[in-house]
N, C-alpha and C positions, 0 to 999 in steps of 0.2 A: 192632697192639695190643701194648702192653707188659705185662709180667708184673705181676700184682697183688701188691704187697709188703704184707705184714701185719707190723707191728711188734709184737713180743711185749714186754710190759711186765714187767720184773723186779720181784719183791717184795723190798722193802728195809725193814729195821727199824733205826731210829735211836733210841738211848736218850739221855736227858740226866740229869745228876745234879749236885746242888750239894753241896759238901763241908762248908760251915758247919753247925753244930749236929748233926753226926754224929760218932760215935766211929769209930775205925778198924774196929772189929768190925762196926758197922752198915754202914759204907761198903763194905767188902769183901764182906760177906754179900749186900747188894743187887746188887752187880756179878755175883757168882757165881750167885746165884739167877736173874738175868735172862739169863745166858749171854753176857755181854759178852765180846768178843774183843779189843777195842782201845779205849783211852782216847784221845780227842782233846782235849787241854787247850786250851780257848779263853779262858783267862785272860790278860790283858795282863801282869799282874805275878804270876808263879807261884812266886816264890822268897822272898816275905816271911815273916817269922817268924810272923805270924798264920795262915799257911796250915798250920801244924802238920805232921802226917804227910803232907799233900798237897803239901808244898814240892817243887819240881823237883829239889832235891838228894836227896830220899828216894823220891819216888813211883815213878819208873821201876823201881827195884830192888824195892820192895814189890809192885808190880803183877806183875812177872815172877815173883818168888819165892813170893808168897802165893797168887796167883791165875792165873798163866800168861797174863797179859794184856799185850799190847803197849802202848807209850806213844808218843805224838807230841804235840809242842807246836806249835800253829798260831796264832800271834798275829795273823795276817791275818783270823782269824775273831773277833777281839776288838774292842771299841770302841777308838778312839784316846784319847789323854790328854785332849783337849778335851771330848769327849762324857762321858767318865768323870768328869772333874772337875766339869762342870756338873751332872751327875746327883747326885754325892756331896754337893753343896751342900745337897741335900734332906735328907740325914741329919745334916749337920754345921752348925755356925754359919755364917751368911752372911758371906762375906768381901768386904771392900771394896765393899759395895753391890751385889755381883753377885747376880742373882736365879737361883735354881735352875730347871732345866727340869722340865716335867711328864713323866710317862711317855709320853704321846702325842707330845710333842716329841722325846723320846729315841728312840722308835720311828722317827719320820720321819728324823731325822739318821742313825741307825744303818743304816736301810734304804738311804739314799743312799750311805753309806760302803761297805757290802758290795757294792752294785751297782757302784760305781766300782772297787772292788778285783777285781771279776769272780770272786767266790769260787766260783761254780758251775764254773769251769774249774780251780780248785785241787784239787778232789777229785772223784772219780768215784763214782757211786752204789754200785757194788760195793765200793769202798774204805771206805765208811761202813756197809756192811751189818753189823749186830750191833756197831757201834761206839757209844761213849757220849761225848757232848759234856760235858766237865767245866768247871764254873765254881764260884764260891764261894757264890753266892746259894742259900739253903736250898730255895727253891721256884721254879718256873719262871715264875710270873706276871709278875714284873718283872725278868726276866733275859734277857740277850742270847742265851744258849744256845738258848732257845725260839725267838727270832726267826731265828737261823741255821738251825735245823732246819726251821722253817716255810718260810723262803725257799728252801732247797734242795728241799724237797718240791714246792713250787710250780714251780720252774724245771725240775725233772726229770720233771714229770708226764707228758710225752710218752713217756718211756722207762722209768720206774720208778714202781711203786705204793709210795710211802713211808709207812710207819706210824711215828709218833713216840710213844715211850713215856717218860714222865717217871718216874724211879725215885728 
Protein backbone atom coordinates (compact mmCIF):
# COMPACT_ATOMS: atom_id res chain seq x y z
CA UNK A 1 0.00 0.00 0.00
CA UNK A 2 1.23 3.46 -0.94
CA UNK A 3 1.14 6.46 1.29
CA UNK A 4 -2.03 8.50 1.07
CA UNK A 5 -1.02 11.88 -0.31
CA UNK A 6 -3.22 14.74 0.66
CA UNK A 7 -2.79 17.88 -1.40
CA UNK A 8 -3.14 21.08 0.57
CA UNK A 9 -4.75 23.84 -1.44
CA UNK A 10 -3.13 27.21 -0.99
CA UNK A 11 -5.38 30.27 -0.46
CA UNK A 12 -4.66 32.86 -3.16
CA UNK A 13 -6.21 36.29 -3.58
CA UNK A 14 -6.07 37.93 -7.02
CA UNK A 15 -7.25 41.51 -7.46
CA UNK A 16 -8.25 43.24 -10.68
CA UNK A 17 -8.49 46.94 -11.41
CA UNK A 18 -9.28 49.16 -14.36
CA UNK A 19 -7.49 52.48 -14.62
CA UNK A 20 -9.97 54.46 -16.75
CA UNK A 21 -12.28 56.86 -14.93
CA UNK A 22 -10.02 56.86 -11.85
CA UNK A 23 -7.83 59.63 -10.58
CA UNK A 24 -4.32 58.76 -9.46
CA UNK A 25 -5.47 59.28 -5.86
CA UNK A 26 -8.40 56.85 -6.26
CA UNK A 27 -6.22 54.31 -8.07
CA UNK A 28 -3.40 54.24 -5.51
CA UNK A 29 -5.78 54.38 -2.54
CA UNK A 30 -7.66 51.32 -3.84
CA UNK A 31 -4.40 49.41 -4.30
CA UNK A 32 -3.05 50.34 -0.88
CA UNK A 33 -6.33 49.67 0.94
CA UNK A 34 -6.54 46.21 -0.67
CA UNK A 35 -2.96 45.33 0.28
CA UNK A 36 -1.82 44.76 -3.31
CA UNK A 37 1.85 43.76 -3.56
CA UNK A 38 2.29 43.51 -7.32
CA UNK A 39 0.64 44.95 -10.43
CA UNK A 40 0.48 42.66 -13.44
CA UNK A 41 -0.26 44.91 -16.39
CA UNK A 42 -2.37 42.86 -18.81
CA UNK A 43 -2.86 45.66 -21.34
CA UNK A 44 -1.63 45.02 -24.86
CA UNK A 45 -0.91 48.71 -25.39
CA UNK A 46 0.27 50.18 -22.12
CA UNK A 47 2.13 53.25 -23.29
CA UNK A 48 -0.47 55.31 -25.12
CA UNK A 49 -1.05 58.91 -24.13
CA UNK A 50 -4.63 58.08 -23.11
CA UNK A 51 -3.26 55.87 -20.33
CA UNK A 52 -2.25 59.01 -18.40
CA UNK A 53 -0.50 58.25 -15.12
CA UNK A 54 -0.74 54.49 -15.86
CA UNK A 55 1.51 54.71 -18.93
CA UNK A 56 4.34 52.19 -18.80
CA UNK A 57 6.76 55.12 -18.86
CA UNK A 58 5.42 56.32 -15.48
CA UNK A 59 3.60 53.55 -13.65
CA UNK A 60 6.50 51.34 -12.45
CA UNK A 61 8.11 54.36 -10.79
CA UNK A 62 4.85 55.61 -9.27
CA UNK A 63 3.91 52.18 -7.92
CA UNK A 64 7.32 51.70 -6.33
CA UNK A 65 7.65 55.20 -4.87
CA UNK A 66 4.05 55.92 -3.87
CA UNK A 67 2.93 52.47 -2.78
CA UNK A 68 5.89 50.09 -2.60
CA UNK A 69 4.23 47.87 -5.23
CA UNK A 70 6.12 45.85 -7.85
CA UNK A 71 5.24 46.11 -11.54
CA UNK A 72 5.27 43.55 -14.36
CA UNK A 73 3.91 43.83 -17.89
CA UNK A 74 2.55 40.52 -19.23
CA UNK A 75 1.20 41.09 -22.75
CA UNK A 76 0.65 37.31 -23.10
CA UNK A 77 -2.33 37.85 -20.78
CA UNK A 78 -3.80 40.44 -23.18
CA UNK A 79 -5.96 39.93 -26.24
CA UNK A 80 -4.20 40.00 -29.59
CA UNK A 81 -4.64 42.88 -32.06
CA UNK A 82 -7.33 41.03 -34.04
CA UNK A 83 -9.61 40.33 -31.08
CA UNK A 84 -9.12 43.83 -29.72
CA UNK A 85 -9.82 45.47 -33.08
CA UNK A 86 -12.97 43.38 -33.66
CA UNK A 87 -14.26 44.28 -30.19
CA UNK A 88 -13.42 47.98 -30.52
CA UNK A 89 -15.57 48.14 -33.63
CA UNK A 90 -18.42 47.93 -31.11
CA UNK A 91 -17.44 51.27 -29.65
CA UNK A 92 -16.35 52.98 -32.88
CA UNK A 93 -17.76 53.43 -36.34
CA UNK A 94 -17.94 50.23 -38.37
CA UNK A 95 -15.05 50.11 -40.79
CA UNK A 96 -15.14 48.68 -44.33
CA UNK A 97 -18.31 46.72 -43.65
CA UNK A 98 -16.71 44.74 -40.82
CA UNK A 99 -19.16 43.67 -38.15
CA UNK A 100 -18.18 44.03 -34.48
CA UNK A 101 -18.08 40.91 -32.35
CA UNK A 102 -20.38 40.44 -29.38
CA UNK A 103 -19.03 40.04 -25.86
CA UNK A 104 -19.91 36.33 -26.01
CA UNK A 105 -17.83 35.99 -29.19
CA UNK A 106 -15.00 37.94 -27.56
CA UNK A 107 -15.03 35.56 -24.58
CA UNK A 108 -14.86 32.50 -26.85
CA UNK A 109 -12.01 33.88 -28.94
CA UNK A 110 -10.06 35.13 -25.93
CA UNK A 111 -10.49 31.82 -24.07
CA UNK A 112 -9.08 30.00 -27.11
CA UNK A 113 -6.16 32.44 -27.28
CA UNK A 114 -5.15 32.12 -23.61
CA UNK A 115 -5.58 28.35 -23.73
CA UNK A 116 -3.26 28.20 -26.78
CA UNK A 117 -0.76 30.48 -25.04
CA UNK A 118 -0.82 28.13 -22.02
CA UNK A 119 -1.01 31.08 -19.64
CA UNK A 120 -1.47 28.78 -16.65
CA UNK A 121 2.21 27.89 -17.09
CA UNK A 122 3.37 31.53 -17.35
CA UNK A 123 2.56 32.34 -13.74
CA UNK A 124 2.31 30.30 -10.58
CA UNK A 125 -0.48 30.73 -8.05
CA UNK A 126 1.92 31.95 -5.38
CA UNK A 127 3.28 34.54 -7.84
CA UNK A 128 -0.18 36.07 -8.22
CA UNK A 129 -1.10 36.01 -4.55
CA UNK A 130 -2.05 39.59 -3.62
CA UNK A 131 -1.27 40.68 -7.19
CA UNK A 132 -3.61 42.88 -9.19
CA UNK A 133 -4.36 42.44 -12.88
CA UNK A 134 -4.42 45.91 -14.45
CA UNK A 135 -6.38 46.87 -17.54
CA UNK A 136 -7.96 50.09 -18.70
CA UNK A 137 -11.65 49.09 -18.65
CA UNK A 138 -13.28 50.80 -15.64
CA UNK A 139 -15.34 47.74 -14.65
CA UNK A 140 -14.63 44.00 -15.00
CA UNK A 141 -17.86 42.87 -16.69
CA UNK A 142 -16.59 43.34 -20.26
CA UNK A 143 -12.88 43.16 -19.61
CA UNK A 144 -10.34 40.46 -20.33
CA UNK A 145 -8.71 40.88 -16.90
CA UNK A 146 -11.77 39.19 -15.38
CA UNK A 147 -11.53 36.38 -17.94
CA UNK A 148 -7.83 35.86 -17.14
CA UNK A 149 -8.48 35.74 -13.39
CA UNK A 150 -11.39 33.31 -13.79
CA UNK A 151 -9.44 31.09 -16.20
CA UNK A 152 -6.49 30.83 -13.79
CA UNK A 153 -8.81 30.21 -10.84
CA UNK A 154 -10.41 27.32 -12.69
CA UNK A 155 -7.10 25.86 -13.96
CA UNK A 156 -5.46 26.04 -10.54
CA UNK A 157 -8.46 24.68 -8.60
CA UNK A 158 -6.66 21.42 -7.72
CA UNK A 159 -3.83 23.23 -5.94
CA UNK A 160 -5.14 26.67 -4.98
CA UNK A 161 -8.34 28.19 -3.64
CA UNK A 162 -8.36 31.42 -5.64
CA UNK A 163 -10.47 34.36 -4.53
CA UNK A 164 -10.95 37.10 -7.13
CA UNK A 165 -11.58 40.64 -5.90
CA UNK A 166 -12.39 43.44 -8.35
CA UNK A 167 -11.34 46.79 -6.89
